[in-house]
Each structure stands twice: as structure tokens, then as C-alpha cells.
N, C-alpha and C positions, 0 to 999 in steps of 0.2 A: 499360592493356594488357588484352586479353581474357583470360578464364580459360583455363587449359591444359586441353585435352581429355584425359581419362584413357583410355589404351589400355592393355590388359594388357601387361606387360613393358616399359613405358616410363614413366620418371619424369618429374617436372615440369622445366622449363628450369633448368639449373644456376645461371644468374645470378639467377633469381627467388628460389631457396632460399638462395643464398650471402648475399644482403643481410641476411636475418634471422639467419643464423648469425654473421655478422660483428658485428651490433648486439649480439647476446646475448653474444658473447665480450667485447666492449668493456665492456658493462654489468657482467658478472661480474668482470672485472678491476678496474673502478672500485670495486665494493663491497668487493673484497679489498684496496683500497688500492694497487693497482698500475695501470700503464698498459701498453698493448700498442702495439707498433710496427706499424702497419697498412699500412706501405708496404714494397714490395719494393725492396731496395737491392743491385744487383749488385756495387757497390763492396766489400761485405762479403766477396765471393769473393776479391778481390785482396788483402785483408788477412788472409785465412785462412792458417794455417800452411802452409808449403810441402808438408808431407806430406799434409795434407788436400787441397790443390789437385791434387797428383800422383795421389792415390787416385781423385777424381772424374774426372780426365783419362784415367786408365788404364781405368776402366770404359767410358768413351765410345769409346776406341780398340778395346776388345773388342767393343763393339757394331758399330762400323764394320766391323771384320774379319769378324764373323759375319753381317752383313747379307745377303750373297750365298749363305750356306749354309743357315741355319736362322732363319726369320722370328721364331719365338718366342723363341730364345736371344738374338737381336739386341734384341728388345723388352725382355727382362728386363735385359740389360746397360745399354740406354739408360735404363730406369726407375731403376735403381740410381744411375746417374750423375746423372740429372735430380733424383732425390730428395735426393742429397747436395748439390747445387747450391742447390736450393729451400730446404732446411733451413738452410743457411748464409745465403742472400739474404733469407729471410723472418724469420729469427730465430724460427722456429716449427717444432716437430717434428711436428705433426699434418698429415698429408697433406691432409685435407679443407680445413683452414684455409689451408694453403699455396695450394691451388688457388683458393680463394675470393679470397685477397689478389692473386694473379696475374691473376685474371679482371678485377679492377677497377683494375689499375695502368695509368695512361694511358701511361707510358713504354714498357712492354712492348707495349701495343697499337700505339703509333706505330712501334716497331721492327718489329713483325710486318708492319704495313701496308707499311713501306719494303721489307721482305724480299720481299713479293709481287711486286715489280718484277723479281725474278730469275725467269726462266722455269722453271728446274728446281724451285725452291722452290714456286713457284705450282702447278706440276703435282702435286707431292707433297702440298701442302695440299688441292688439289682431290680427289685420290684419297682422302686420309683423310676429307675431308667426305662423300664418296660412301658411307662406312660408317655414317653417322649416320642416325637416332639410335642410340645404343648400346642394344642389346636386352638386357634383364636377365631371365633365366630365373627368377631367385630371386623376382621380383615376381609371378609367376604362381601361380595356385592349384595345389594339389597334383594335382588331377584333369586340369588342362590340361597340367601338366608330364608327367604319366604318359602322356598320349595325344599328345604332339607327335612329329613325325617324328624318327627317330634319325639319319636320313642325308639328304643332299640340300643344296641351295644354302642360304645365309643367307636368300634371299628366299622360298624354299619353306617353310622353317621358320617365319618370321615370318607369312606369309600364312596357312598352316595354323593356327598358334597363335591368330592374330586371329580367324579364322573359327570355330574351336572356342569361343573365348571369347564372341563374338557370339552364336553359337548357344545357349550356356548362358544368356546374359542374356535372349534371347528366350523361351526355355522357362520361366525364372523369372517374367518379366512375364506370360506366358500362363496360369500356374497361380495 
């Protein structure tokens, strides 16, 4: 796999970094005399206490109800529901490890690919994909963050920020 080009505000491919994190997690557990369950098991949700299942389902219902009113509110409610489900099914409380485990789970990938056959799901997935890569302002230098546009479209902020960072790099090379 070719090396990842570093662009200000964008991190490496999550799948590349996840492999190392999962290996380190397994190695650390082994040293401590423990094992980790590195498989996502949706059946754990069905064996969860009824109150836990109800709590997760209630947050999902709130997300669906808020979807047409406030996008951010719907996202937060969805995240709470998803996080509860993932904590249960991954037997892991750390979000980053949960995401890593799900990224490599063949059953989840097969189910996702099957769901892409549904036109409305495929459209939602394509809309979400159009927002990639996720831009991380925290990864930018302080001077670039200070000088980025405060208003405008996502594309304008990204283009201006990348231009500012490239200009700074050219100045550093020239001096």
C-alpha cells in the first residue's frame, strides 16, 4: 500500500492505524495474562438486560424523531444509541477500539454490503461518503487555525486552509 500523503487537517487512513492499535491491545492484554475478544458479537445485544436494550432503543427513537428538526441533535442521539450498542457488542468501552474492531469485522462488512442494495440506504451512504475525508482543525498549526476563514462552505474552508498551509511550506523551503 502506498504511503499516505500528509495534508494539513487530515489524518492517515483509519484502517492503517487500526491494525497497529489492535495488535498493541492484544499484546498488552497477553502480557497482563488476559485475552481480548477481538470479534464484534451482535448476539450480545440480544442477551443484554431488557433495561439496557430499551435504553439503547429509546435513544435511537429520539434520533429518528429529531432527524427532521435538528441535525446535530439527531446525530448526538444516534451516537449515544450506537455507542451503547457497540459497547455491548464489542465488550469494550473505548470508542477507538470499538471502531477498530468494527472496521475489521467481516460480518458487519457483509451486512453493510447487503444493505447497499436498498436504494435509500445506498443514497444515505453516498451522501455521508461525500463528506469525506473528515477535516480535523485540531491537526492544523496554530497560525493556520488563526487565519482560516470563519464563514463559508466546508469546501472553501478546506481549500483556503490547504492553500495557507502549502504557502507556509513553500516559504519554509525557500528560506
